[in-house]
N, C-alpha and C positions, 0 to 999 in steps of 0.2 A: 801557758795557760791551756789549762785544760780544755777540751770539748764539751758540750753541754750535751752530754752524757748522751752520739744515738750509738746504738753497739749492742747486748741484750735488745733487740728492740723489743716490747711486748707490746709496741702499738702494731698497728695495724699497716701502719706507713714510716716503711724506712728509715724514711729521713727526719720525721718528728723525735724521735726518741733518740736518747744520748748513751743507755745504760748498755754495760757490755755483754757481749756473750759469755756466757756464765756454762762453767763446767761442772758436769755432775756432782765431782768434788771439791768441796767450795775452798780447797787451799789451793785448787789447780785452775790459774786465768787463761783466758784467750786474750790478749793485751797487743795491741797498735803502739806501732811506734807516733813519735810527732811530726810533725809537718815540719818544724825547725830543724835547722841545723842542731845536731846534738854533738855530746863530746862521748863517744864510746871506746873506751880502752879494758880490754878485761886482763886479769895477770891471770893469765893460764895453768901456772904451774905452783900456785898459792904458795911458793917457796920464799920468792922474793917481796919484799913490801916495792907497791907501788906508789907515787905520788900521782893522782890522777890529775891532778890540776897543778903541773911545773910549767904547765906553756899558757897557764892567764897571767894576763898583767894583773898590777895589786888594785888598780883601779877598774877591774869587770864590775858590771853591775848584774850580769847574769852567768849563770853555770846551769849546765843540763849532765847529770851524771844517771845516762840510761843503761840499764841491764849490766853492770859489771861485777854483780854481786857483792856488792858492798854492803856489810854488816852492822858496820858502827859507821856513822856521823861525824862522830868525833875524831876518828882519823882524817879527817879531808884537811881539819886545822886552818878551821874557814875564818878565825880572825884576823888572818892575811890579808882579807878581801874584805875592810870595811863598809865600803860603798856598795855591795850586791841588794837588788831591790827584787831579783827573782830568782829563786830555787828549786829545781828540778831533780830529783833523785827517784822516778820511777822505777819499777822493776825491776827489787831489788830484794836483799834479804836483810833491810834495816829492822829493827825488833822494839828502838827505843828512838823517844824522839831528844835529840839532847847532841849539844857540840854547834849549835846555831844561837848561844845567847849574845855573840858579841854583832848579829846583821841586825843592829837598832832602826836601818832605814829599809828594811824586808817588807817587800809588798806581795809576793807571791808565796808562796811553798806549796808545792805538789810531790807527797809523797806517795803518789796513787802506787797500788801495787807491791806492798812489803810486806811483813809479818809483824806490826806494830797491835802491840792488844789496848794499849792506855794513850790518852792524851795528856799531855802532861808538860809542862819547860816553854809553855806560850805567854806566859805574862809580860813578856817587854817584849810585843811587835805592836807598837800604838800605831804603825801605818798599816798592817798587813789586811789587803784586801779579797784576797785568794785564797784559799785554803782547800786543797783536795788530799782527802783521807780515804777514798776508794778502793775496796779490795785488799782492806788488811784485816782485822781480827778483833775491832772494837766493840766494846758489848754495852759502855757505856759515853753517852754524850757530855763532857766534863770540862770544867779547867777551859771555858772559853771567854769568859766574863769580861778579859780587859779587852779582847778583838773587840772593840767598836766600830771599828771602820768595816769592820769586814762587809763584804759587796756579795761574793760567792762561796758558798757553803757546800762541799761533795763528802758522803757519809754513803757513796753508795757499795754496794755487797759488803757489809760489816754481819756481825753478830747483836747489832741493837735493836734493843725491845720496847723501848721508850723513848719520845720524842720529850728532853729536859734539859732546863740549866741554858735557853736562847734567848730567856730574858731581856739580857744587855745586849743584844745582836740589833738597835733598830736599824741598822742601817743596810743588812740583809736584802737582797732585793730577789736571789736564786739560791733555792735551798734544794738539795737534791737527796733524798732517801731511800730509795728505790732498790730493791734486793735486800733487806733485814726484815725482821724479828716482830715488827708493828701491828699491835693491834687495835691502837686508839689513837686517835688523830686528838692531840691534846697539845695542850701547852705552847699556843703558838700568837697567844694575842695579843705578845706585844712587838710584832713583828709585824710592824702597820705598813714597811715599805716593800713588804714580800710582793713580787710582781709571777715569779714561776715556783710550782712546788712540784717536786716531783716522789711520788710513793708506791707508784709500782713495786708487783712481785712482791708485797709484804702479807698479812694476812688479817685486812682492815673490813672488819663488816660493815660499817655505815659513815655517811657522814656527817660529823658534828664539829663543834666547835673552830667554824671558819668564819663567825661572822665578823670577826674583825677585820679580817683578812678582804680590805674593800677595795684595796689596789691592785689585787691577783689577777693576772692575767691569762696565767695557763696553769691547769690542773690535771693533772696526771694521775691516775690511779687505778689504772691496768694489772690486768691478773691480781687480783683480790680475793675478796668475798663478798662483796657487794650482792643486794637482792633489789634494792630500790634507789631510787634518786632520789633524796629529800636530804635537806639540811643546807642548800645554795643560794638561799635567799637572799642572805647579805653579799654575795659575791657580784654586785651591779657590776663591774669593770671585767667579768670573765669573758673573755674572744676566743679560748680554746679548753674545748676537756676531754680527756680521753678516758675510757672508761672502758676499753674492750677485755674481752676473757674473765667476765664476772658471774653472776648470775641473775643478771636485773632483767623483771618479768616486763615492765611498762615505763617507756618513754611517759615522764613528768616531773615536777619540780623546777621549769625553766621558767616561769610565770618573771622573775624578776632579771633574766640573764638577758638582757635585751642584746647587748654588745656581743654576744657569740656569733664567731665567724665560722670555727672550727667543732664536730659534734663526730665523736666514735664509739659507737656501740656496737661495735661488730662480736661476734663470738658472745651473743648472750643468750638470752631465752625469751625474745621479743618474739611477739604476736601481730604487733599491728604498728601502722607509721600513725603516731600522734603525738596532740600537744608543741607542735613546732611551727607552725601555721604562721604564730608573730613573731618570728624570730629574722625580722626583715634583713640582717644583716650577713645572715649563715650562706656560708659560700662552700664547702665541703661538707658532706653528711653520708659518715660512714657507717653502713649496718651489714656491711656481709655475714654470712654466715650464722643466722636468727632462723625464725619462720615466718618470715612475710610471705604471705600468700596472694592479695589482693591490689591488685595492679591501679584499681580504682582510688584507693586512698594516696598514691603521689600524686595528683594532680591538686585534691584538696586540700593536703597538707603542703605541697610545695609549687604546684603550680607558678603561683603570684612571686615567688622570692627570686626576683630580680637578679639578685648579685650570685644566687646560688649555680657553681660551675662543676661542682664533682660531685658524684654518689656511685657509693658502694653496694653494691647490691646482691653479687654473686654468694652463689652458696644458701640461696631462700629458693623456698617454694618454687616462687614465681618466676625463679630462673632455670633452676631444676626442672620444672616438669613442664618449663615452656621454652626449652633455648632454641626451638626455630623461630619462634616470632619474639623473645624477649628482647634483644637489642633495638629492633625497632618501636615495639612498643613503648616502651621507656623512652626513649626517644622520641618520639611523636606526643608524649604524655607531659614530656619538659624538655621545649625545645632550647631554653635555655641554658642546657648545660654542654659542658666542652670535654667534659670526659666521664665515661663509663667502667666502672671498674677500673682494669688496668689499661681501655685503651681512649684514646681522642677521638673525640666527632668533632664533626660538620657542624658549626654552631649554628642555628636557625635563629632570624633575629623573630623577636617577643612581641605578638599581634597586643 
């Protein structure tokens, strides 16, 4: 199963995002092997046809073939293994989704990092819950309407320009579309069970069409073209939002997002810490590399937030212009925090 995409992180916290490190050449990817034991046999001379599955039992339920330079799934003759539930063919040279028609019980299909251009031949997998087509050459989301049990769907680092054809996938809880060419958030209305939406490294200019995603808990939209925080009113269950590396100029728009625990607005154009004093569930505030200079905004906006434990402010004028007193000053103004930037602090009890 794929890890939820951390990797190129265009998040400030390397443990949050899962998007893999992306090479400047979009067809060359830096990828990592999975933690699980996998089957890794390569035909070095390419002269003799190799049966990569000769050692697998007929009743096997899981097959993983990583980095074997496989070009054609049909050559695996998978109909020998009618009980397969999980098929992973990562880091290969596959150009077409085929040769899997007989796997009626398939629950997980992982084709991460191949050369697939089209989504096809997925009509007969009623039990499929996990599909990873990340790091391929897909331009259009299509032919998924029969996969009504899908829960996790990954399209990271493709060439997708439009979110579409997802209406039937009402059970999806995790959708990853990072590192594509998407300009508009749209056509997500029917995904009423969606809990995680990852849209980092696209070309999105505004929050829109999110009002039906009332179960959304995590929204990542880093490295886009946002200038305002507006359009989040319907996300009443939102717990984490990641907006680093945009062009946002003001903290606003969180009036209805009372369950927020994590806010990442690092690497934006912010000059004032404001409009978060009502977020009593807030635990982490990432705001490094902005233009904050006024220490007095800290106690006004966050002094009473008892659950706040982590704050990142390095790279702001309040830190760069006051390096001798910065840490002591923040610690004094926010005694409840246990981590300032990358350093842990001794917690002082709040009075």
